[in-house]
C-alpha positions as protocol buffer text, in pm:
chain_id: "A"
residue {
  index: 1
  type: MET
  ca { x: 4711 y: 1050 z: 7083 }
}
residue {
  index: 2
  type: THR
  ca { x: 5062 y: 1166 z: 7172 }
}
residue {
  index: 3
  type: ARG
  ca { x: 5238 y: 1467 z: 7025 }
}
residue {
  index: 4
  type: GLU
  ca { x: 5483 y: 1229 z: 6858 }
}
residue {
  index: 5
  type: GLU
  ca { x: 5198 y: 1042 z: 6687 }
}
residue {
  index: 6
  type: ILE
  ca { x: 5046 y: 1371 z: 6570 }
}
residue {
  index: 7
  type: ASN
  ca { x: 5382 y: 1488 z: 6432 }
}
residue {
  index: 8
  type: GLN
  ca { x: 5432 y: 1160 z: 6247 }
}
residue {
  index: 9
  type: LYS
  ca { x: 5082 y: 1159 z: 6094 }
}
residue {
  index: 10
  type: VAL
  ca { x: 5122 y: 1520 z: 5980 }
}
residue {
  index: 11
  type: LYS
  ca { x: 5467 y: 1451 z: 5834 }
}
residue {
  index: 12
  type: ASP
  ca { x: 5334 y: 1141 z: 5655 }
}
residue {
  index: 13
  type: PHE
  ca { x: 5046 y: 1321 z: 5486 }
}
residue {
  index: 14
  type: LEU
  ca { x: 5263 y: 1618 z: 5392 }
}
residue {
  index: 15
  type: ILE
  ca { x: 5502 y: 1382 z: 5212 }
}
residue {
  index: 16
  type: GLU
  ca { x: 5251 y: 1135 z: 5069 }
}
residue {
  index: 17
  type: ASP
  ca { x: 4944 y: 1345 z: 4991 }
}
residue {
  index: 18
  type: LEU
  ca { x: 5089 y: 1690 z: 4928 }
}
residue {
  index: 19
  type: GLU
  ca { x: 5421 y: 1563 z: 4788 }
}
residue {
  index: 20
  type: ILE
  ca { x: 5630 y: 1800 z: 4998 }
}
residue {
  index: 21
  type: ASP
  ca { x: 6000 y: 1719 z: 5000 }
}
residue {
  index: 22
  type: GLU
  ca { x: 6095 y: 1559 z: 5331 }
}
residue {
  index: 23
  type: ASP
  ca { x: 6396 y: 1793 z: 5356 }
}
residue {
  index: 24
  type: LYS
  ca { x: 6160 y: 2092 z: 5382 }
}
residue {
  index: 25
  type: ILE
  ca { x: 5968 y: 1949 z: 5677 }
}
residue {
  index: 26
  type: ALA
  ca { x: 6089 y: 2085 z: 6010 }
}
residue {
  index: 27
  type: ASP
  ca { x: 5912 y: 2210 z: 6323 }
}
residue {
  index: 28
  type: ASP
  ca { x: 6008 y: 2571 z: 6253 }
}
residue {
  index: 29
  type: ALA
  ca { x: 5936 y: 2550 z: 5878 }
}
residue {
  index: 30
  type: LEU
  ca { x: 5688 y: 2808 z: 5753 }
}
residue {
  index: 31
  type: LEU
  ca { x: 5388 y: 2638 z: 5595 }
}
residue {
  index: 32
  type: LYS
  ca { x: 5360 y: 2880 z: 5304 }
}
residue {
  index: 33
  type: ASP
  ca { x: 5710 y: 3014 z: 5251 }
}
residue {
  index: 34
  type: ASP
  ca { x: 5927 y: 2711 z: 5333 }
}
residue {
  index: 35
  type: MET
  ca { x: 5698 y: 2421 z: 5239 }
}
residue {
  index: 36
  type: GLY
  ca { x: 5504 y: 2592 z: 4961 }
}
residue {
  index: 37
  type: ILE
  ca { x: 5159 y: 2510 z: 5095 }
}
residue {
  index: 38
  type: ASP
  ca { x: 4902 y: 2719 z: 4907 }
}
residue {
  index: 39
  type: SER
  ca { x: 4527 y: 2767 z: 4932 }
}
residue {
  index: 40
  type: LEU
  ca { x: 4455 y: 2462 z: 4717 }
}
residue {
  index: 41
  type: ASP
  ca { x: 4676 y: 2248 z: 4940 }
}
residue {
  index: 42
  type: PHE
  ca { x: 4489 y: 2386 z: 5239 }
}
residue {
  index: 43
  type: VAL
  ca { x: 4163 y: 2243 z: 5102 }
}
residue {
  index: 44
  type: ASP
  ca { x: 4331 y: 1901 z: 5090 }
}
residue {
  index: 45
  type: ILE
  ca { x: 4468 y: 1947 z: 5442 }
}
residue {
  index: 46
  type: VAL
  ca { x: 4117 y: 2016 z: 5576 }
}
residue {
  index: 47
  type: VAL
  ca { x: 3994 y: 1684 z: 5433 }
}
residue {
  index: 48
  type: ILE
  ca { x: 4302 y: 1490 z: 5547 }
}
residue {
  index: 49
  type: VAL
  ca { x: 4288 y: 1628 z: 5903 }
}
residue {
  index: 50
  type: GLU
  ca { x: 3919 y: 1545 z: 5930 }
}
residue {
  index: 51
  type: LYS
  ca { x: 3987 y: 1189 z: 5814 }
}
residue {
  index: 52
  type: ASN
  ca { x: 4295 y: 1133 z: 6032 }
}
residue {
  index: 53
  type: PHE
  ca { x: 4210 y: 1328 z: 6346 }
}
residue {
  index: 54
  type: GLY
  ca { x: 3830 y: 1345 z: 6347 }
}
residue {
  index: 55
  type: PHE
  ca { x: 3764 y: 1720 z: 6352 }
}
residue {
  index: 56
  type: LYS
  ca { x: 3702 y: 1999 z: 6102 }
}
residue {
  index: 57
  type: ILE
  ca { x: 3951 y: 2281 z: 6071 }
}
residue {
  index: 58
  type: LYS
  ca { x: 3792 y: 2623 z: 6104 }
}
residue {
  index: 59
  type: PRO
  ca { x: 3969 y: 2869 z: 5871 }
}
residue {
  index: 60
  type: GLU
  ca { x: 3951 y: 3148 z: 6127 }
}
residue {
  index: 61
  type: GLU
  ca { x: 4147 y: 2931 z: 6372 }
}
residue {
  index: 62
  type: MET
  ca { x: 4428 y: 2890 z: 6119 }
}
residue {
  index: 63
  type: VAL
  ca { x: 4491 y: 3264 z: 6068 }
}
residue {
  index: 64
  type: ASN
  ca { x: 4784 y: 3288 z: 6311 }
}
residue {
  index: 65
  type: ILE
  ca { x: 4932 y: 2946 z: 6238 }
}
residue {
  index: 66
  type: LYS
  ca { x: 5252 y: 2999 z: 6041 }
}
residue {
  index: 67
  type: THR
  ca { x: 5484 y: 2707 z: 6126 }
}
residue {
  index: 68
  type: LEU
  ca { x: 5457 y: 2331 z: 6123 }
}
residue {
  index: 69
  type: SER
  ca { x: 5501 y: 2326 z: 6501 }
}
residue {
  index: 70
  type: GLN
  ca { x: 5209 y: 2568 z: 6547 }
}
residue {
  index: 71
  type: PHE
  ca { x: 4997 y: 2351 z: 6317 }
}
residue {
  index: 72
  type: CYS
  ca { x: 5076 y: 2042 z: 6525 }
}
residue {
  index: 73
  type: ASP
  ca { x: 4998 y: 2241 z: 6843 }
}
residue {
  index: 74
  type: TYR
  ca { x: 4660 y: 2327 z: 6693 }
}
residue {
  index: 75
  type: ILE
  ca { x: 4585 y: 1964 z: 6609 }
}
residue {
  index: 76
  type: GLU
  ca { x: 4699 y: 1851 z: 6954 }
}
residue {
  index: 77
  type: SER
  ca { x: 4469 y: 2107 z: 7121 }
}
residue {
  index: 78
  type: LYS
  ca { x: 4173 y: 1971 z: 6922 }
}
residue {
  index: 79
  type: VAL
  ca { x: 4232 y: 1598 z: 6969 }
}
residue {
  index: 80
  type: SER
  ca { x: 4306 y: 1629 z: 7341 }
}
residue {
  index: 81
  type: ALA
  ca { x: 4006 y: 1854 z: 7413 }
}
């Protein structure tokens, strides 16, 4: 899976499943502060990522992930491993 495909899938589920305004979605957008993703949304993200990318997110691996770009980097590292 290419980085572009990962970015598109992530963008799609942020808009469709989490109902985040498309204008707020940018590579350098902060997940919590800019996009408003909270702990309840995170539970949904875990399920969505497992369904779309085939791996489980480990909460401890998400501690330092602050931006959308970092989140996509994390997904890319898991699907290309």
